[in-house]
C-alpha positions as a printed NumPy array, in Angstrom:
array([[  96.712,   -5.37 , -125.36 ],
       [  94.154,   -3.888, -122.988],
       [  94.799,   -1.537, -120.073],
       [  91.294,   -0.962, -118.615],
       [  91.143,   -4.439, -117.135],
       [  94.345,   -5.99 , -115.829],
       [  93.419,   -9.673, -115.719],
       [  96.837,  -10.762, -114.498],
       [  96.64 ,   -8.292, -111.619],
       [  93.123,   -9.433, -110.666],
       [  94.204,  -13.07 , -110.622],
       [  97.213,  -12.168, -108.504],
       [  95.007,  -10.172, -106.104],
       [  92.56 ,  -13.057, -105.749],
       [  95.372,  -15.497, -105.026],
       [  96.938,  -13.077, -102.539],
       [  93.612,  -12.621, -100.747],
       [  93.152,  -16.376, -100.403],
       [  96.732,  -16.847,  -99.229],
       [  96.422,  -14.034,  -96.65 ],
       [  93.219,  -15.614,  -95.368],
       [  95.032,  -18.904,  -94.859],
       [  97.912,  -17.039,  -93.25 ],
       [  95.592,  -15.265,  -90.801],
       [  93.83 ,  -18.522,  -89.959],
       [  97.158,  -20.215,  -89.31 ],
       [  98.297,  -17.346,  -87.09 ],
       [  95.05 ,  -17.552,  -85.134],
       [  95.582,  -21.263,  -84.492],
       [  99.211,  -20.78 ,  -83.497],
       [  98.412,  -17.904,  -81.131],
       [  95.412,  -19.599,  -79.463],
       [  96.785,  -23.149,  -79.403],
       [  93.479,  -24.382,  -80.808],
       [  92.776,  -26.018,  -84.136],
       [  89.097,  -25.045,  -83.811],
       [  88.548,  -21.387,  -82.896],
       [  85.15 ,  -20.976,  -84.543],
       [  82.475,  -23.255,  -85.915],
       [  83.579,  -22.678,  -89.506],
       [  86.966,  -24.252,  -88.739],
       [  85.343,  -27.667,  -88.174],
       [  81.614,  -27.657,  -87.417],
       [  81.253,  -31.353,  -86.616],
       [  84.542,  -31.409,  -84.691],
       [  83.408,  -28.439,  -82.599],
       [  80.148,  -30.202,  -81.677],
       [  82.   ,  -33.346,  -80.59 ],
       [  84.688,  -31.409,  -78.705],
       [  82.114,  -29.314,  -76.838],
       [  80.242,  -32.455,  -75.817],
       [  83.478,  -34.025,  -74.583],
       [  84.339,  -30.839,  -72.657],
       [  80.936,  -30.874,  -70.94 ],
       [  81.377,  -34.54 ,  -70.085],
       [  84.846,  -33.916,  -68.655],
       [  83.67 ,  -30.965,  -66.539],
       [  80.706,  -32.996,  -65.255],
       [  83.012,  -35.814,  -64.238],
       [  85.3  ,  -33.236,  -62.625],
       [  82.457,  -32.031,  -60.415],
       [  81.568,  -35.642,  -59.6  ],
       [  85.17 ,  -36.171,  -58.496],
       [  84.819,  -33.169,  -56.176],
       [  81.553,  -34.661,  -54.872],
       [  83.31 ,  -37.959,  -54.266],
       [  86.205,  -36.392,  -52.381],
       [  83.728,  -34.578,  -50.127],
       [  81.781,  -37.796,  -49.596],
       [  84.957,  -39.692,  -48.641],
       [  85.74 ,  -36.97 ,  -46.105],
       [  82.214,  -37.32 ,  -44.714],
       [  82.561,  -41.085,  -44.264],
       [  85.949,  -40.627,  -42.609],
       [  84.45 ,  -38.201,  -40.099],
       [  81.681,  -40.664,  -39.263],
       [  84.11 ,  -43.578,  -38.952],
       [  86.548,  -41.731,  -36.68 ],
       [  83.702,  -40.57 ,  -34.453],
       [  82.376,  -44.11 ,  -34.065],
       [  85.91 ,  -45.35 ,  -33.43 ],
       [  86.058,  -43.037,  -30.408],
       [  82.633,  -44.267,  -29.293],
       [  83.946,  -47.82 ,  -29.555],
       [  86.858,  -46.84 ,  -27.294],
       [  84.365,  -45.414,  -24.801],
       [  82.42 ,  -48.682,  -24.752],
       [  85.662,  -50.613,  -24.219],
       [  86.492,  -48.444,  -21.191],
       [  82.947,  -48.81 ,  -19.858],
       [  83.193,  -52.606,  -20.066],
       [  86.46 ,  -52.568,  -18.138],
       [  84.84 ,  -50.464,  -15.437],
       [  81.78 ,  -52.738,  -15.282],
       [  84.027,  -55.761,  -14.837],
       [  85.827,  -53.908,  -12.074],
       [  82.524,  -52.989,  -10.406],
       [  81.132,  -56.54 ,  -10.634],
       [  83.807,  -58.193,   -8.513],
       [  83.501,  -58.719,   -4.743],
       [  86.719,  -56.835,   -3.985],
       [  85.13 ,  -53.571,   -5.088],
       [  83.271,  -51.771,   -2.296],
       [  79.9  ,  -50.082,   -2.602],
       [  81.662,  -46.738,   -2.549],
       [  83.922,  -47.944,   -5.336],
       [  80.942,  -49.032,   -7.39 ],
       [  79.326,  -45.646,   -6.786],
       [  82.447,  -43.895,   -8.102],
       [  82.566,  -46.233,  -11.09 ],
       [  78.914,  -45.444,  -11.762],
       [  79.754,  -41.754,  -11.991],
       [  82.536,  -42.523,  -14.447],
       [  80.241,  -44.679,  -16.564],
       [  77.554,  -41.972,  -16.533],
       [  80.078,  -39.367,  -17.74 ],
       [  81.386,  -41.688,  -20.449],
       [  77.879,  -42.396,  -21.753],
       [  77.159,  -38.665,  -21.737],
       [  80.257,  -38.152,  -23.887],
       [  79.106,  -40.933,  -26.201],
       [  75.861,  -38.987,  -26.718],
       [  77.804,  -35.756,  -27.183],
       [  79.795,  -37.356,  -29.989],
       [  76.592,  -38.514,  -31.682],
       [  75.123,  -35.011,  -31.416],
       [  78.205,  -33.107,  -32.541],
       [  79.431,  -35.295,  -35.415],
       [  78.401,  -33.621,  -38.647],
       [  79.646,  -32.613,  -42.086],
       [  78.608,  -29.147,  -43.256],
       [  75.714,  -29.249,  -40.793],
       [  74.604,  -32.752,  -41.845],
       [  74.375,  -35.004,  -38.784],
       [  75.996,  -38.374,  -39.36 ],
       [  75.369,  -40.486,  -36.254],
       [  71.759,  -39.534,  -35.548],
       [  68.919,  -37.66 ,  -37.231],
       [  69.729,  -34.144,  -35.99 ],
       [  71.094,  -32.116,  -33.085],
       [  67.775,  -32.456,  -31.278],
       [  66.548,  -35.844,  -32.504],
       [  68.225,  -39.049,  -31.324],
       [  66.47 ,  -41.204,  -33.934],
       [  68.362,  -42.871,  -36.786],
       [  70.322,  -40.846,  -39.338],
       [  68.896,  -39.947,  -42.734],
       [  69.939,  -41.648,  -45.972],
       [  72.639,  -39.766,  -47.872],
       [  72.847,  -39.954,  -51.686],
       [  76.109,  -38.895,  -53.348],
       [  75.992,  -37.839,  -57.013],
       [  78.909,  -39.666,  -58.612],
       [  78.351,  -39.192,  -62.333],
       [  76.664,  -37.093,  -64.985],
       [  73.409,  -39.089,  -65.019],
       [  70.685,  -38.981,  -62.367],
       [  71.1  ,  -42.688,  -61.66 ],
       [  74.834,  -42.403,  -60.886],
       [  74.349,  -42.469,  -57.115],
       [  76.243,  -44.014,  -54.22 ],
       [  74.242,  -44.072,  -50.991],
       [  75.01 ,  -44.261,  -47.31 ],
       [  72.097,  -46.071,  -45.738],
       [  69.947,  -44.437,  -43.101],
       [  69.488,  -45.697,  -39.565],
       [  72.797,  -44.963,  -37.835],
       [  71.789,  -44.288,  -34.226],
       [  75.08 ,  -44.223,  -32.337],
       [  73.75 ,  -42.903,  -29.015],
       [  72.486,  -44.346,  -25.751],
       [  68.97 ,  -44.424,  -27.201],
       [  69.986,  -46.445,  -30.245],
       [  72.592,  -48.753,  -28.703],
       [  70.912,  -51.706,  -26.999],
       [  70.956,  -51.526,  -23.206],
       [  72.896,  -48.261,  -22.967],
       [  69.913,  -46.202,  -21.848],
       [  69.23 ,  -48.637,  -18.973],
       [  72.926,  -48.694,  -18.087],
       [  73.032,  -44.904,  -17.931],
       [  70.002,  -44.868,  -15.62 ],
       [  71.546,  -47.43 ,  -13.23 ],
       [  74.982,  -45.8  ,  -13.322],
       [  73.605,  -42.374,  -12.502],
       [  71.905,  -43.637,   -9.3  ],
       [  75.178,  -45.054,   -7.935],
       [  73.308,  -47.596,   -5.781],
       [  73.853,  -50.707,   -7.894],
       [  75.187,  -53.988,   -6.575],
       [  77.736,  -56.297,   -8.174],
       [  74.85 ,  -58.409,   -9.492],
       [  73.191,  -55.319,  -11.01 ],
       [  76.425,  -54.448,  -12.782],
       [  76.793,  -57.945,  -14.252],
       [  73.426,  -57.656,  -15.997],
       [  74.878,  -54.92 ,  -18.193],
       [  77.995,  -56.77 ,  -19.366],
       [  76.189,  -58.519,  -22.22 ],
       [  74.615,  -55.206,  -23.288],
       [  78.068,  -53.709,  -23.856],
       [  78.942,  -56.544,  -26.243],
       [  75.657,  -56.069,  -28.094],
       [  76.214,  -52.306,  -28.336],
       [  79.724,  -52.842,  -29.686],
       [  78.378,  -55.233,  -32.327],
       [  75.773,  -52.685,  -33.38 ],
       [  78.357,  -49.921,  -33.543],
       [  80.719,  -52.101,  -35.582],
       [  77.875,  -52.887,  -37.967],
       [  77.335,  -49.179,  -38.643],
       [  81.079,  -48.653,  -39.03 ],
       [  81.154,  -51.506,  -41.531],
       [  78.403,  -49.812,  -43.562],
       [  80.326,  -46.526,  -43.537],
       [  83.577,  -48.289,  -44.478],
       [  81.956,  -50.181,  -47.359],
       [  80.496,  -46.945,  -48.678],
       [  83.899,  -45.282,  -48.469],
       [  85.487,  -48.141,  -50.43 ],
       [  82.79 ,  -47.816,  -53.085],
       [  83.343,  -44.054,  -53.294],
       [  87.121,  -44.417,  -53.623],
       [  86.724,  -47.041,  -56.372],
       [  84.351,  -44.74 ,  -58.226],
       [  86.801,  -41.858,  -57.833],
       [  89.656,  -43.832,  -59.364],
       [  87.462,  -44.826,  -62.298],
       [  86.229,  -41.278,  -62.891],
       [  89.726,  -39.805,  -62.763],
       [  90.781,  -42.267,  -65.477],
       [  87.682,  -41.402,  -67.518],
       [  88.308,  -37.674,  -67.201],
       [  91.914,  -38.042,  -68.356],
       [  90.888,  -40.079,  -71.401],
       [  88.03 ,  -37.727,  -72.3  ],
       [  90.292,  -34.683,  -72.082],
       [  92.823,  -36.469,  -74.283],
       [  90.09 ,  -37.19 ,  -76.838],
       [  88.985,  -33.544,  -76.785],
       [  92.58 ,  -32.411,  -77.211],
       [  92.988,  -34.519,  -80.361],
       [  89.979,  -32.75 ,  -81.9  ],
       [  90.32 ,  -29.202,  -80.552],
       [  94.022,  -28.511,  -79.954],
       [  96.389,  -27.483,  -82.714],
       [  99.364,  -29.596,  -83.805],
       [ 102.104,  -26.966,  -83.634],
       [ 104.511,  -28.877,  -85.875],
       [ 101.936,  -29.253,  -88.626],
       [ 100.508,  -25.755,  -88.286],
       [ 103.972,  -24.161,  -88.24 ],
       [ 104.684,  -25.88 ,  -91.548],
       [ 101.354,  -24.6  ,  -92.922],
       [ 102.175,  -21.077,  -91.748],
       [ 105.617,  -21.091,  -93.325],
       [ 104.169,  -22.407,  -96.581],
       [ 101.464,  -19.713,  -96.642],
       [ 103.97 ,  -17.044,  -95.703],
       [ 106.272,  -17.966,  -98.605],
       [ 103.336,  -18.067, -101.008],
       [ 102.156,  -14.672,  -99.732],
       [ 105.577,  -13.145, -100.391],
       [ 105.652,  -14.703, -103.848],
       [ 102.135,  -13.401, -104.49 ],
       [ 103.172,   -9.885, -103.577],
       [ 105.995,  -10.081, -106.08 ],
       [ 103.647,  -11.487, -108.754],
       [ 101.16 ,   -8.69 , -108.084],
       [ 103.822,   -6.048, -108.54 ],
       [ 104.945,   -7.664, -111.802],
       [ 101.398,   -7.881, -113.142],
       [ 100.956,   -4.175, -112.599],
       [ 104.249,   -3.326, -114.303],
       [ 103.351,   -5.328, -117.403],
       [ 100.699,   -2.742, -118.305],
       [ 103.423,   -0.185, -118.722],
       [ 104.537,   -2.026, -121.869],
       [ 101.543,   -0.493, -123.634],
       [ 103.325,    2.848, -123.536],
       [ 105.909,    1.545, -126.007],
       [ 103.171,    1.15 , -128.594],
       [ 102.36 ,    4.852, -128.24 ],
       [ 105.915,    6.09 , -128.699]])
């Protein structure tokens, strides 16, 4: 029997060290809720999970972009809806002014109303914006057509949904409205003069409805993309969870197993150390 080197004790210590390492790893997983806490836990799994997390966060930002874009299109649509109401009222007043039972003074008063309504139509075009981005014309000072708007709706550069340029919902852009405003402001128009503008109102309404249709189609496309991305994000997060998150039932079983083995190892270590004391009997 040898006492300088206790082989049984060394084996017990090695087994205890390995068991404690497993026990600590299991505790780390249970306390963090993650199966992968460091690259050594699962190197390939970590790479895949990190890629999925990046993809999910990118889609999440795209969803935020889409919600903002939908709000933008709603602002533009509601503004043009009010402009459409203004044109409806103007047509009613023109019909009233074009009949023989309306006096010259009445037509003059109607002209003032029409002038004010067209001014408000221009005000709406100037003031309608989202975060400083003009929607119904180029800018606060320019009455030319609006600029094209590209909405980033995905993680790749090509994942774009666009709102076409060219919306010019003001008296400059709507056919005949500039001439109508000029005649209305003078207040000296006859019934025949008024009738010449009736067709222009119909044309302007058609143009306005065309722009509203473009905005509405873009909104439908955005909302469809949003629904698809929300489904994608849910599925991607679920896939990441399968790889990264810990299964508490399984890991609890692993912990209990390691804990029992650790306790047994402690007992074995104490017994291996006591065995050496048997050498003393040989010296008695």
